[in-house]
N, C-alpha and C positions, 0 to 999 in steps of 0.2 A: 503493500499500499504506499503510495506516495505521501510525503509529508505535505501538510497543509501550511500555507503561508501565515506567518504572524501578521497582526494588524500593522505593525511598523513596517513590515516587507510589502504591504499593499500600496504604500506611498511610493509615488514615482519620483525618485531623485535624479534621474537622468534629465537630459534636455527634452523639453516637450515636442510633440510631433503634430504634423498636419493630418487631417482625416484623408482618406482615399478620395479620388476624383468621382463625381457623379453620385454622391449619396445625399439624401435629403437631411434636413435639420435634425431629426430625432434619432438618426442612426450615425452621427459623426463620431462618437467615442471609438477609439481604436480598439479592435478586437485583441484580445489577450486570452492565455490559458485559465486565468482566474477572474474573467469580466464579471461574472455574476457576483462572487464574493467581493470584488472590488467596488462594484455598485452599491451593494448592501452596506459596506463599510462607509462609502461615502456619503449615503442617504443618512446613515446614523450619525456621522459627524455633523451633517448639515442641520438636522434637527436639534442635535445637542447644542449647536451654537445659537439656534433659533430659540431654545428654551432657556440658555444660561446667559449668553452674550447680550442678547437683545434686552431682557429685563435689567440686567446690570447696567448697561449703557443707558436706559431710561431712566433708572433712578440717578445716575451721575448728571444727566442733562436736567433733571429736575432739581438737583442740588445747585447746578450753575445758575438755573433760572432763579432759585430761592435767593443766592447771593447777589445777583444783578438787581433784583427788586429790593434789596436792602435789608434782607432778613425779617425778623418778626416772629409770628406764631407759626412754626414749621408745621405741626398738625394741621392747622387750618389751611396753610398754603397747600399742602399735600392733598387734602380732602377736596379743595376747589379745583386743583389741577387734574386730579385723577376722575373727577366727575365732569370734566371738561367745561366746568363754569369759567375757567381761564383759559387763555390760548396755550399756556405753558404745557398743559397735558397733552394735546393732540402734537404740538411741535416736538416735545421730548419723544413722545411715541414714534413720530415719523423719522426723527434723526436717528433714533436707535435702530429701527428697522432698515434704514439706509445702509447700515453696517453688513447687510446680507448681500450687498453688491460685490464688495471686495471678498467676503466669505465664499460667495459662488464662484468668483474668479480663481480664488485660491484652491477650491476643491477641484475645479476643471483642471488646474494645472497640476496639483500634486497628487490627486487621487486618479484621475483619468488619463493624466499625461498628455493632455491636450493643450495647445497653445490657446490661451484665454481669449484671444481674438475671434474664435469660432462660437463663443458664447452669444453675442449680439445677433450675428447672422452668418449665413453661408457665403456672404461677399467675399471676405470675412470683414467683421467690423460693424459698427452702427452706421446705418443709412440714414442719416439726419434729415435729409430733405423729405424723404418719405415719412420719417416719424413726425415732422412738424405738419405735414399734410393730413395725417391721419388724426392729430389732434383737433385740426379745424373740422374735419368730417364728423368726428365724434361729438364735437361742441354742438354742431348743428343739429344732427339727428337726436342726441339725448334732449336737447332743448325742444325740438318738434314734438317729440313724444310727451314730455312733461307739460307743454303747453295744450296738447290733445287732451290731456288728462285734466288740466284745469277747465278747458272748455266744456267738459262734460261734468264739472262739478265734483271730480274725486280727489282733488288736491286739498291740503289743509288751507285753512284761511290765511291770508297775508297779514303780516304785522308791519310796523315801522322799523323793525330790526331790533334785535336784542342790544342792550347797553354794551357800548364799545365794539360794535361791529366792524368798525373800519380797521382797527389794530388786528382784530380777529382774522379778518379777511386777508389782509397783507401777509401776515404770518402763514396762514394756510396756503396762500398762492406760492409762497417760497418753499415751504417744507413738504407739502403733500406730493408733489411730483417725484421727490425722492424716495417716499415711501412706496408709491406705486411702482416705480421703476424696479426697486429692491425686491417686491413680491414677484414681479415678472421675472426678474433674473433668476430668482431662486426656484419658483414653482414651474413657470413655462420655459425656463432655460435649463439649469442644472438638473432638476428632477426629471423633466420631461426628456431630456437628452439621456440621462442615466436609465430610466425605465424603458424607454424605446429601444436603446442599443443594447440592453441586457436581454430584452426578449426578442429582438429583431423585428418588432412590429411597431410602426409609428402609432396606430391607433391605441395601443396599450399605454404609451407614452403620455398621449392627450387625455385619455380616461383616467389614467392613475394619478397624474399631475393634478387634475381638475377635482378628483375626489379628496386627495389630501388637502388641498387648498380650502374646499368647503368645511371639511372636517376641523381644520385649525381655526376656524372662526368661533369656536365654542358654543355655547348654549344659543340654540335657534330652533324655531318651529319648522316643520315640513316645508311650508312655502318660502321661508327665507333660506333654508338649506338648498331648495331646488333653484332660487334665484342665483345662488352664489355658485352652485354646481354648473349651471347653464353657463355663466359668465365664464368659468374656467374651460369648459368645453369649447365655447365659441373663440375664447382667446388662444387655446391650444391649437384648434383647427387653424386659425389665422397663422400661427407660427409655422405650421406645415406647409400651408399653400402659399405663403409669402416669402418663406425661407429666412425668417428672423423674428425677433421680438417687437420691432417697432410698432406694429399696429396693436399689438397687446398692451403694450406700454401706454400708447396715445389713449386708448379707450379707457384704460384704468385710471390715468391721470384725470380725464374729464369727468368720468363717473364719480371719482371721490371728491374733486372740486366742487362740482355742481351740487353733490349731496350736502356739503357744508353750506354752500352759498345758500341754497333753498332753506336749509335748516336755520339759517342766521334770520330769515325773515318770515319763519312759520313756527316750528316745534321748538326752535333753540337748538344749539349744538349739544347742550347737555341732554335734551330730549333724544336727539340723534345718537348720542352715545349709549343710551339705555335700551335701544331697540334690539329685542330679542325675537320679535314675531311680526310678521306682516300678514296681509290677506293675500289669498291666491289671485285676486283681481290686480292687486299692486305687483305681485311677483309676474303676473303676465305681462303687464305694461312694460316692465323692466326687461323681461325676456325678449319683447318684441323689439325694444331699443337695442339690446345686444345683437340680435340676428340681422337688423337692418345696417348696424355698423359694421358687422362682419362682412356681409355682401358688398357693402360699398368700399370697404378697405380692400377686400379681394379684387374687386373690379379696378380699383386704383392701382394696385400692385401689378395687374396684367397690363394696363395701360401704359405703366411705366417700364415694362419688360424686366421686372426684377428676377434676379437668379433666384430659383428654388432649390438648387443642388449645388454641392461644392465644385468649384472650377477644376 
């Protein structure tokens, strides 16, 4: 019986490599005798970072915010931040989650032995023009669906905005894109490539990463779980058919920012923070928006003739 590699032996300490030519995004991880074991090890490291590094960084950023505000009652500050009654809570969370971008790049390099530039796309690298265009597309379609809901009387009543909404909005606009990009780098990037390459099936990478994404959001009713699962499936499918993370990142950024913006003028950000259940009608409207954005971003990628396989 051959000896099994130790966890340390599963780390790739040599020079990183490029994937073979002509493979699509979920299958770019180089084949190796211990590919499945390496993938399992990498996924475990990734979730360990998610469970340990992110909470510690969140606490550190809250401590920094507390000092910048001049101190005071720490427990009161912490309660307001964690309930999202102050922008320090979401901003600290966003910045902490942003650390999953370098974590994902490091896992790609040292676990998969793949050059990190293959994580954003099969170009390789980030296709910035397409990313910016998907943000515009997602913003138009998300707003169209939301205003359709408002026209039918299914949106919450509008207010003049919660106190301090200007500062809240500025900080959310600066920090939320980092959090959205980080989740896509980890779930639709590292995890999708890991699962897809280990199984040899792109669709398993899409479904597996989407399921893990939905489950990681904690307590939620079936409608909210379905809403998040479908978002993950659409985002994963976009990664496959466009060859990169850009459309998924663009849709995620817009979804998160608009959720905060509409909450500032309706249920408040604190109310948004506490949501663990939505109706099936609300889930249906959101799923409609996801599907429309997915189709539009796919069409745009085809018009731009973006590569979907490695060169």
